[in-house]
BALOBA-1460 file (C-alpha; in Angstrom, 3 decimals):
// residues 86
<rec num="1" residu="m" x="67.252" y="-38.055" z="19.374"/>
<rec num="2" residu="s" x="65.169" y="-35.399" z="18.762"/>
<rec num="3" residu="s" x="66.231" y="-32.043" z="19.444"/>
<rec num="4" residu="l" x="62.860" y="-30.128" z="21.367"/>
<rec num="5" residu="t" x="62.122" y="-27.086" z="20.240"/>
<rec num="6" residu="e" x="62.083" y="-23.942" z="22.612"/>
<rec num="7" residu="l" x="58.553" y="-24.148" z="23.067"/>
<rec num="8" residu="e" x="58.110" y="-27.824" z="24.302"/>
<rec num="9" residu="r" x="61.712" y="-26.850" z="26.499"/>
<rec num="10" residu="a" x="59.642" y="-24.793" z="28.076"/>
<rec num="11" residu="r" x="56.254" y="-26.924" z="28.464"/>
<rec num="12" residu="l" x="58.389" y="-29.474" z="29.516"/>
<rec num="13" residu="r" x="59.941" y="-27.282" z="32.371"/>
<rec num="14" residu="w" x="56.419" y="-26.235" z="33.235"/>
<rec num="15" residu="r" x="55.085" y="-29.623" z="33.555"/>
<rec num="16" residu="a" x="57.770" y="-30.340" z="35.618"/>
<rec num="17" residu="r" x="56.920" y="-27.534" z="37.993"/>
<rec num="18" residu="r" x="56.236" y="-29.694" z="41.611"/>
<rec num="19" residu="g" x="54.676" y="-28.396" z="44.722"/>
<rec num="20" residu="l" x="57.359" y="-30.050" z="46.663"/>
<rec num="21" residu="l" x="60.511" y="-28.060" z="46.329"/>
<rec num="22" residu="e" x="62.945" y="-31.530" z="46.280"/>
<rec num="23" residu="n" x="61.166" y="-32.606" z="43.886"/>
<rec num="24" residu="d" x="61.986" y="-28.983" z="41.898"/>
<rec num="25" residu="l" x="65.150" y="-29.384" z="42.753"/>
<rec num="26" residu="i" x="66.106" y="-32.405" z="41.607"/>
<rec num="27" residu="i" x="63.922" y="-32.315" z="38.207"/>
<rec num="28" residu="t" x="65.525" y="-29.184" z="37.637"/>
<rec num="29" residu="r" x="68.927" y="-30.553" z="38.150"/>
<rec num="30" residu="y" x="68.656" y="-33.417" z="35.387"/>
<rec num="31" residu="l" x="66.670" y="-31.264" z="33.215"/>
<rec num="32" residu="d" x="69.860" y="-28.872" z="33.487"/>
<rec num="33" residu="a" x="72.244" y="-31.676" z="32.805"/>
<rec num="34" residu="y" x="70.020" y="-34.122" z="30.037"/>
<rec num="35" residu="e" x="67.616" y="-31.709" z="28.401"/>
<rec num="36" residu="h" x="69.916" y="-31.739" z="25.479"/>
<rec num="37" residu="l" x="69.739" y="-34.884" z="24.860"/>
<rec num="38" residu="l" x="66.011" y="-35.996" z="25.451"/>
<rec num="39" residu="t" x="64.465" y="-38.179" z="23.121"/>
<rec num="40" residu="d" x="60.584" y="-38.318" z="22.352"/>
<rec num="41" residu="e" x="60.039" y="-41.430" z="24.273"/>
<rec num="42" residu="d" x="62.112" y="-39.790" z="27.636"/>
<rec num="43" residu="v" x="59.821" y="-36.764" z="27.254"/>
<rec num="44" residu="s" x="56.590" y="-39.115" z="27.397"/>
<rec num="45" residu="a" x="58.281" y="-41.413" z="30.171"/>
<rec num="46" residu="l" x="58.997" y="-37.777" z="32.249"/>
<rec num="47" residu="t" x="55.114" y="-36.960" z="31.437"/>
<rec num="48" residu="q" x="53.955" y="-40.165" z="32.769"/>
<rec num="49" residu="l" x="56.450" y="-39.795" z="35.815"/>
<rec num="50" residu="f" x="55.242" y="-36.241" z="36.456"/>
<rec num="51" residu="e" x="51.460" y="-37.542" z="36.816"/>
<rec num="52" residu="l" x="52.743" y="-39.258" z="40.256"/>
<rec num="53" residu="g" x="51.726" y="-36.764" z="43.551"/>
<rec num="54" residu="d" x="54.311" y="-34.874" z="45.078"/>
<rec num="55" residu="n" x="55.214" y="-37.449" z="48.150"/>
<rec num="56" residu="e" x="55.002" y="-40.275" z="46.327"/>
<rec num="57" residu="l" x="57.462" y="-38.979" z="43.466"/>
<rec num="58" residu="l" x="59.628" y="-37.482" z="46.296"/>
<rec num="59" residu="d" x="60.063" y="-41.435" z="47.615"/>
<rec num="60" residu="i" x="60.601" y="-42.333" z="44.262"/>
<rec num="61" residu="l" x="63.125" y="-40.067" z="43.641"/>
<rec num="62" residu="l" x="64.956" y="-40.237" z="47.283"/>
<rec num="63" residu="a" x="64.490" y="-44.839" z="46.449"/>
<rec num="64" residu="r" x="62.161" y="-45.057" z="49.945"/>
<rec num="65" residu="a" x="59.826" y="-45.958" z="47.028"/>
<rec num="66" residu="e" x="60.466" y="-48.141" z="43.789"/>
<rec num="67" residu="l" x="58.698" y="-47.691" z="40.637"/>
<rec num="68" residu="h" x="55.351" y="-50.250" z="40.160"/>
<rec num="69" residu="g" x="52.941" y="-50.836" z="38.053"/>
<rec num="70" residu="a" x="52.665" y="-49.630" z="34.167"/>
<rec num="71" residu="l" x="55.903" y="-47.008" z="35.808"/>
<rec num="72" residu="d" x="58.116" y="-49.918" z="35.690"/>
<rec num="73" residu="t" x="59.686" y="-49.851" z="32.644"/>
<rec num="74" residu="p" x="63.472" y="-49.525" z="31.691"/>
<rec num="75" residu="r" x="62.968" y="-45.985" z="30.041"/>
<rec num="76" residu="l" x="61.800" y="-44.850" z="33.916"/>
<rec num="77" residu="r" x="64.260" y="-46.832" z="35.220"/>
<rec num="78" residu="d" x="67.291" y="-45.110" z="33.758"/>
<rec num="79" residu="i" x="65.876" y="-41.975" z="34.566"/>
<rec num="80" residu="v" x="65.336" y="-42.583" z="37.965"/>
<rec num="81" residu="g" x="68.584" y="-43.626" z="38.231"/>
<rec num="82" residu="l" x="69.969" y="-40.423" z="36.721"/>
<rec num="83" residu="m" x="67.770" y="-38.234" z="38.327"/>
<rec num="84" residu="r" x="69.064" y="-40.145" z="42.035"/>
<rec num="85" residu="a" x="72.797" y="-39.699" z="40.599"/>
<rec num="86" residu="l" x="72.750" y="-36.206" z="40.556"/>
């Protein structure tokens, strides 16, 4: 487990800001609940997830689409599962 510095937390939250309010709400709930537990691997996985376009990300978060290709990893499946459960 890695403890994020305040700067790293701020950068992660800034990177998580999205153009769609729905994405912001889901991601913010996840970070509020799990930010203190995130590992370096989790931060790297989230960074990959944040590379998606807003609509594609929303479809994944709402289970209208599944992770595919390089994003279909056990860690990202776990993270998305937690986001969906919140």
